C-alpha positions as CSV (number, residue, x, y, z in Angstrom):
1,X,-23.3,23.0,0.0
2,X,-21.6,22.6,3.4
3,X,-22.3,24.9,6.3
4,X,-19.2,23.9,8.3
5,X,-16.4,22.9,6.0
6,X,-14.0,21.8,8.8
7,X,-16.6,19.6,10.4
8,X,-17.6,18.2,7.0
9,X,-14.0,17.3,6.3
10,X,-13.6,15.6,9.7
11,X,-16.8,13.6,9.1
12,X,-15.8,12.6,5.6
13,X,-12.2,11.7,6.7
14,X,-13.5,9.5,9.6
15,X,-15.8,7.7,7.2
16,X,-13.0,7.4,4.6
17,X,-10.7,5.9,7.2
18,X,-13.4,3.4,8.1
19,X,-13.5,2.2,4.5
20,X,-16.3,4.3,3.0
21,X,-15.0,4.9,-0.6
22,X,-17.9,7.3,-1.3
23,X,-16.4,9.6,1.4
24,X,-13.1,9.6,-0.6
25,X,-15.0,10.6,-3.7
26,X,-16.8,13.4,-1.8
27,X,-13.5,14.7,-0.5
28,X,-12.1,14.8,-4.0
29,X,-15.2,16.7,-5.1
30,X,-14.9,19.1,-2.2
31,X,-11.2,19.8,-2.8
32,X,-11.2,19.5,-6.6
33,X,-9.7,22.9,-7.4
34,X,-7.0,22.5,-4.8
35,X,-6.3,19.0,-5.9
36,X,-6.0,20.2,-9.5
37,X,-3.4,22.8,-8.4
38,X,-1.5,20.1,-6.5
39,X,-1.5,17.9,-9.6
40,X,-0.3,20.8,-11.7
41,X,2.6,21.4,-9.2
42,X,3.5,17.7,-9.4
43,X,3.4,17.7,-13.2
44,X,5.7,20.8,-13.3
45,X,8.5,18.6,-11.9
46,X,7.9,16.0,-14.6
47,X,9.6,15.8,-18.0
48,X,8.6,18.1,-20.8
49,X,5.8,16.8,-23.0
50,X,4.3,14.6,-20.3
51,X,1.2,12.9,-21.6
52,X,-0.9,13.6,-18.5
53,X,-2.6,16.8,-17.6
54,X,-3.6,17.9,-14.1
55,X,-7.2,16.8,-14.7
56,X,-6.1,13.3,-15.6
57,X,-4.0,13.0,-12.5
58,X,-6.9,14.1,-10.3
59,X,-9.1,11.6,-12.1
60,X,-6.6,8.9,-11.5
61,X,-6.4,10.0,-7.9
62,X,-10.2,9.7,-7.6
63,X,-10.0,6.1,-8.9
64,X,-7.3,5.2,-6.4
65,X,-9.3,6.7,-3.5
66,X,-12.3,4.6,-4.5
67,X,-10.2,1.5,-4.3
68,X,-9.0,2.1,-0.7
69,X,-10.8,-0.3,1.7
70,X,-9.7,1.4,4.9
71,X,-6.8,3.4,6.2
72,X,-4.4,2.4,8.9
73,X,-3.5,5.0,11.4
74,X,-0.7,7.2,10.1
75,X,2.6,7.4,11.9
76,X,2.6,11.2,11.2
77,X,0.0,13.0,13.3
78,X,-1.9,15.8,11.5
79,X,-3.5,18.6,13.3
80,X,-6.5,18.6,11.0
81,X,-8.1,16.1,8.6
82,X,-7.7,18.5,5.7
83,X,-3.9,18.2,6.0
84,X,-4.1,14.4,6.4
85,X,-6.2,14.2,3.2
86,X,-3.8,16.4,1.2
87,X,-0.8,14.4,2.5
88,X,-2.5,11.2,1.3
89,X,-3.5,12.8,-2.1
90,X,0.1,14.0,-2.6
91,X,1.5,10.6,-1.9
92,X,-0.9,8.9,-4.2
93,X,-0.2,11.4,-7.0
94,X,3.5,10.7,-6.7
95,X,2.9,7.0,-6.9
96,X,0.6,7.4,-9.9
97,X,3.2,9.5,-11.7
98,X,5.9,6.9,-10.9
99,X,3.8,4.1,-12.1
100,X,2.8,6.0,-15.3
101,X,6.5,6.8,-16.0
102,X,7.6,3.1,-15.8
103,X,8.1,1.4,-19.2
104,X,5.3,-0.9,-20.1
105,X,7.6,-3.9,-19.6
106,X,8.1,-2.9,-16.0
107,X,4.5,-2.3,-15.3
108,X,3.5,-5.9,-16.2
109,X,6.2,-8.2,-14.9
110,X,5.1,-11.7,-15.6
111,X,5.2,-14.2,-12.8
112,X,4.5,-17.6,-14.3
113,X,1.6,-18.7,-12.1
114,X,1.0,-22.0,-13.7
115,X,4.6,-22.9,-14.5
116,X,5.8,-22.2,-11.0
117,X,2.8,-23.2,-8.9
118,X,0.9,-25.8,-10.7
119,X,1.6,-29.0,-12.7
120,X,-1.1,-28.0,-15.2
121,X,0.2,-25.1,-17.4
122,X,-3.0,-25.4,-19.5
123,X,-5.2,-24.2,-16.8
124,X,-7.9,-21.7,-17.7
125,X,-9.1,-18.5,-16.1
126,X,-12.0,-20.3,-14.3
127,X,-9.5,-22.6,-12.6
128,X,-7.4,-19.6,-11.6
129,X,-10.4,-17.7,-10.2
130,X,-11.5,-20.9,-8.3
131,X,-8.0,-21.3,-6.7
132,X,-8.0,-17.6,-5.8
133,X,-11.4,-17.9,-4.3
134,X,-10.2,-20.8,-2.1
135,X,-7.2,-18.8,-1.1
136,X,-9.5,-15.9,-0.1
137,X,-11.5,-18.3,2.0
138,X,-8.3,-19.3,3.8
139,X,-7.1,-15.7,4.2
140,X,-8.1,-12.7,2.0
141,X,-4.6,-11.2,2.6
142,X,-3.0,-14.2,0.8
143,X,-5.2,-13.7,-2.2
144,X,-4.3,-10.1,-2.3
145,X,-0.6,-10.9,-2.2
146,X,-0.9,-13.4,-5.0
147,X,-2.9,-11.0,-7.2
148,X,-0.4,-8.2,-6.6
149,X,2.5,-10.4,-7.3
150,X,1.2,-12.4,-10.2
151,X,-1.2,-10.0,-12.0
152,X,0.3,-6.6,-11.1
153,X,3.9,-7.6,-11.1
154,X,4.8,-6.0,-7.7
155,X,7.8,-7.0,-5.7
156,X,7.4,-8.1,-2.0
157,X,8.7,-4.7,-0.9
158,X,6.1,-2.9,-3.0
159,X,3.3,-5.1,-1.8
160,X,4.5,-4.7,1.8
161,X,4.4,-0.9,1.5
162,X,0.9,-1.0,-0.1
163,X,-0.5,-3.4,2.6
164,X,1.3,-1.8,5.5
165,X,3.2,-4.9,6.6
166,X,6.7,-6.2,6.3
167,X,8.3,-7.9,3.2
168,X,8.9,-11.0,5.3
169,X,5.1,-11.3,5.9
170,X,4.4,-10.9,2.2
171,X,7.0,-13.5,1.4
172,X,5.5,-15.8,4.0
173,X,2.1,-15.4,2.4
174,X,3.5,-16.0,-1.1
175,X,5.3,-19.2,0.0
176,X,2.1,-20.5,1.6
177,X,0.2,-19.8,-1.6
178,X,2.8,-21.5,-3.8
179,X,2.8,-24.6,-1.6
180,X,-0.9,-24.7,-1.2
181,X,-1.5,-24.4,-5.0
182,X,1.1,-27.1,-5.8
183,X,-0.7,-29.4,-3.4
184,X,-4.0,-28.9,-5.3
185,X,-2.5,-30.3,-8.5
């Protein structure tokens, strides 16, 4: 399939870093057997009777890789792109396992969007999407913060880690969104 695997990995990693989610999918396909072994080693450290198998973990990894828009440069320098990809894959697998292990009540923490932000608690989904679209027009990062906080239940620290910024920045975006939404009603 590939004549020069190292060169192919470098090309795919550069495309993936630039935001090509298809490159992440191709890397997963290229390294599937090794990723499955990595997943199995992660699962060996989990509790007995875990509901996930290595294949499921690799599939979840694939889905996470396709969501990544672009990668910031890493603080850790890797000699080769293969090592960088496996470091990212290992990190994402650990996060996926942690998220899967959380009780359902912790996965979906409710942030009362309408109670806290708006005077109209009877708002419908179209109004919410309209407000989120306006926020995105102001700054797409603010919309992302609101979605992660309200719909995914993440804390400011978790959002900061995911977005590669500080918790102070996340809180500043959150405060802006709250005040902006209150002014709309």
